[in-house]
N, C-alpha and C positions, 0 to 999 in steps of 0.2 A: 696782911702781914703774917697772920697765923698760917694761912695756906702756903705761903712762900717758905715759912720755917718748916712746915711738915715735909715739903719736897726736899729741903736741905737735909733734914734728918734721915730721909730715906735714900739719899744719894741720887735724887732725880733732878731734872732741870725745869726751870720756869722761863716763860717768855713774856715780857711786859711790853705792850705796844702803845706808843704815843706818836702820833703822826705829825710831830712838830720838832724839827731839829733845832740845835742851838741850846743855850742855857735858859734864855728868857726872850719872849717876842719883842720886848721893848725895855729901854731904860727910861726912868722917870725921875724928875726933880720935884720933890714935895713942896719946895718953897715957892717956885714960880710956875710950875706946871709944864716945864719943858719936857719933851719926849724925843727919843732918838729917831726922828724922821729922816728919811733919805732925801737929800736935796735934789735928786734927779728923778724920783719916782713917787707915786702916791702910795707909799708904804713905809712901814717902820723898818729901821735897821735892827737886825736881831743881835742880841748880846751873846757872844761866844766866849765863855769864860776860859776855855783851854788856852787860847792864844790872846786873850784880852782884846778882842776886836769887836767892833760894831760892823755887821755885814748885811748888805742888802741882798736878799735872795732873788731879786728881779734883775738888777743891772750889774751886780757883782761888786759894787763899791765896798771896800773894806778899809776901815780906819781904826787906829788905836782908841781904846776907851778913854774919854777925857778924864783928867784928874778932878775936875770940878765942872759944875753945870756951865755950859757955854753962854747961857743967858744971864745968870745972876751970880755965878761964882760959888754957889752952895756946894760944899764938899760931900753932902749926903745925897748922892744920886743912887737909886736902887733899881734892881731888876723887877719887872712885873710879869707875872705869868710863869709858865713852866715849859721847857723843852726837854729833849732827851738828855742833854748834859746835866741839867738840874735833877732830873729823875734818877739818873745814875748816881749822883751825889747823895740824894736822899735815901736810896736803897742801900748804899754802902754804909750809911749811918744807922739804918734800921736793921741791917743784917751784918754785924761785924764778922769778918773772916770769910764771908761769901765771896766767891770769885765772880765778879760782874763784868760783862763785856757789852759795850755799846756798839751797835752796828747801824750806821746811817751814812748819808752821803758825805759827811765830814770825816768820820773815822775810817772810811774806806777809800780815801782820796788817793793814796799812794798806789803805785803799780803792784798788783798781786795782794794788796792788803785785804780785800774782801775774801779772797780764797783762803788766806792765812787764818782770818778770824773764824770762818766757817769750819775749817779743818780743826781748829782748837775746840770748837763747840762739839763737833762730831766725836772727837777723841775724849770727851768728858772732862776737859780742862776748864770748863765754864759751868757755874751753877745757875746764874741768872743772865739771860739775854735781854738787853734793853734796846729798842730801836723803833724805826719808822716802818712804813709799809714794805720796805725792802726785805724785812724778815718774814712777811706774811705769805709770800708767794713762792711755792715750788720747792721749799727746802724740806728735807727728810730728817728732822731732828728726832732720832729714835728715843732719846732719854727725856724729852719734854712731856710732862704730864699736866702742866698748868699753863694756860694762856690768860693773861689779864689785859684788857683794853682800858686805857686811862682816858676817861672823859671824852668820848667821841661824839657828844651830843650836837656839836655845831652843825653837822650835816643834816640833822633833823629839821632845821629851820632855815636852811639855805634858800636863797632866791633862785637857785638852779634846781629845776624840777627833777633832774637826774641824780642829785646828791644822795638821797636816801638809797637809791638803787646801788650806787657805788659804795656807800657805807656798808650795806648788807653784804655785798660781795666781798669786801675787805674783811669783815668780821667772820664770815663763813670760811674764807681762806685761812685766816689766822687760827680759827678754832681747829682747822684741819691739821695744824702743826702739833696738836696734843694727842697723845695716845697712839702714835703710829706704830709703836712696838706692841704686839698683841699681849705680851706679858704684863704690860702696864695699862692697857686700854681701859680696863674697868674703873680705874681710879682717876682717869683723866677728866679735867674740868676746864671750863672757860668762865672767867669772871669779867663783868663789865661794870666800870664805875660810871654811874649816870645819875642825873637829877630827875630822870623821867622813866623809872623802871616799868611803868605800865604802858609805855608807848607800844603801838602795834608792831613796830619793827623789832623791838626786843622780845616781844611775846612770840613772834614767828621765829626769831633766832633761837630762843630757849627751846622751842619745840622742833627745831631743825626742819621747819616747814616753809620751804621756799615757795611752794605753790600758793600758800595762803598769803604770803607777802606779795607775790607777783599779782595775785588777784586783787588785793587791796590797792596796789599801785595802779593797776589798769583801770579800776573803777574810778579812782581820783582823776586820772588822765582823761578818761572818757567824759567825765562831767566837766572838765576844764577845756576840753577840745585840744589836748596836747598829744604829741606823738605817742603811740602809733596811729592815733585817730585824726591826725593832721600831718602836714609836712612843713618843715621850717627851713629857712635859710637866713644867714646873717650877711649883710654887706658891711664890711669893716673898712674904716678909713683912718689914716694916720697922717699927722702934720705937726709942725712945730707949735701951732696954735690950734686949740680945739675949735675955734670959730671957723677956720678954714676947712677942717674935716667935716664939720656939721653942714657947712654950705654945700660941699660936694654931695653929701647924702641927701639933703633937701632937694637939690636939683635932680638927683638920680630918682628920687621918689616921684617927682613930677613927670619923668619920662616913662614910668611904668604904668601903662594904660591897660590894665587887665582886671576886670571885675572879679575874677576868680581868686585873686591874691589880695590879702589884706596887708597893708604896709603901715607899720607903727612908727612913731616919731623917733628920730635919732636920740640915743641916750649914751652916756659913758658906760664902759664895762666896769666890773668890780675894782680893777686897778687901772684908772684912766691914763696915768702918765708913767711911762717906763723909759728910762735913759733919756729924759728930756723930750720925748716924743709923746704927743697927746693922741689918744685913741678914742674914737667914737664909733658906735655901731647902730645898725638899723635892722629890725626884725621883719621878715616876710613870712606870711602864713597862708597856706592853701589847704583845702580839705582833701586834696588828693595829690599824689606824687606827680602824676601826669600833668595836672594843671600847673604845678610849680615849675616843672621842667620846661613846659611850653613857654611860660612867661619869661623864664631866665634865658632861653634860647634867643628870644627876640630882644631882650634887654641888654645882654652882655656886649654886643657890638656898639650899642649906644653909650654904654659906660666907658668903653675905650675912647670914643670920641670926646666924651665929656671930660675925661681925665686930662686930655691935651689942653683944655681951656683952664684948668685949675693948676696953675704953676706952683702954688704953695703946697700942693698935696704930695706927700712922700710916697705913699703906696696905698693900694686898695685891694681888696680880695673878697670873693664871695665864698662863704662857708656853708655848704649844703649839709643838712643834718648835723648841726654844730653839737659837739660833745658838751661844751659848757656855754652858758648864756650869761 
């Protein structure tokens, strides 16, 4: 808060990054435990205070916030967690009189709205910019001298081995928004709110040492046999019932007769159900790209024939070098 007030006093701008839009990730009833789950997806509906809606960011379902708990009738249902809308509200209370602008996928929905908000920021009509990763990439904010990242720790412990790499890239890009004007560069800072200040990722970020971070990541991946020391592919299957998708994947695995490729058991992805469609995936791993490609070349025609026998399957796809697992 003091760092933000210092920038306000000097007529400089600050950028506060929180990569979660909405007011709160979920509404919760303390009486019965009800939460605002999406009826069509394996996800919570996010509370958007601006229009008083619960919105699923996966299937797009939007409904008005209920006046009482749908399960027990309790009137005291409360938001849990924090998104950019709530952060904007908290900063407005913390910094009375500050001109705060929120820039995310919700605030920029109208035609030309993003360009208008960016123009206002460039013209110095905004003191504090609040937003998601949309703010971190490619913008030349000449007056920004402070960038603050709010609790980005989730990526440190993700099941996706590429999550720390993406977090480091995002934070480095965000840090690059500060001090772009040479007249203010000396006083530019980046602050990160974290429960793990001694984590190696933050140590490398503090030192602006991408090489050290990359070396540590490569050492971990080498020890675990992860890319670039192996090649991966995902076979994804979708059906109205998870059992149908899993049955297709199990039969597909039986067709892959290649000792150079390891096939793991079918598992659900992080969000198994989207828009009433169940999703299951199966990981393939090979020590070399050539071995994987040869196996896939022989396997893909068989998958096409197998698909014809699985009438309940909606779709399938092979994702080579998957970005997210």
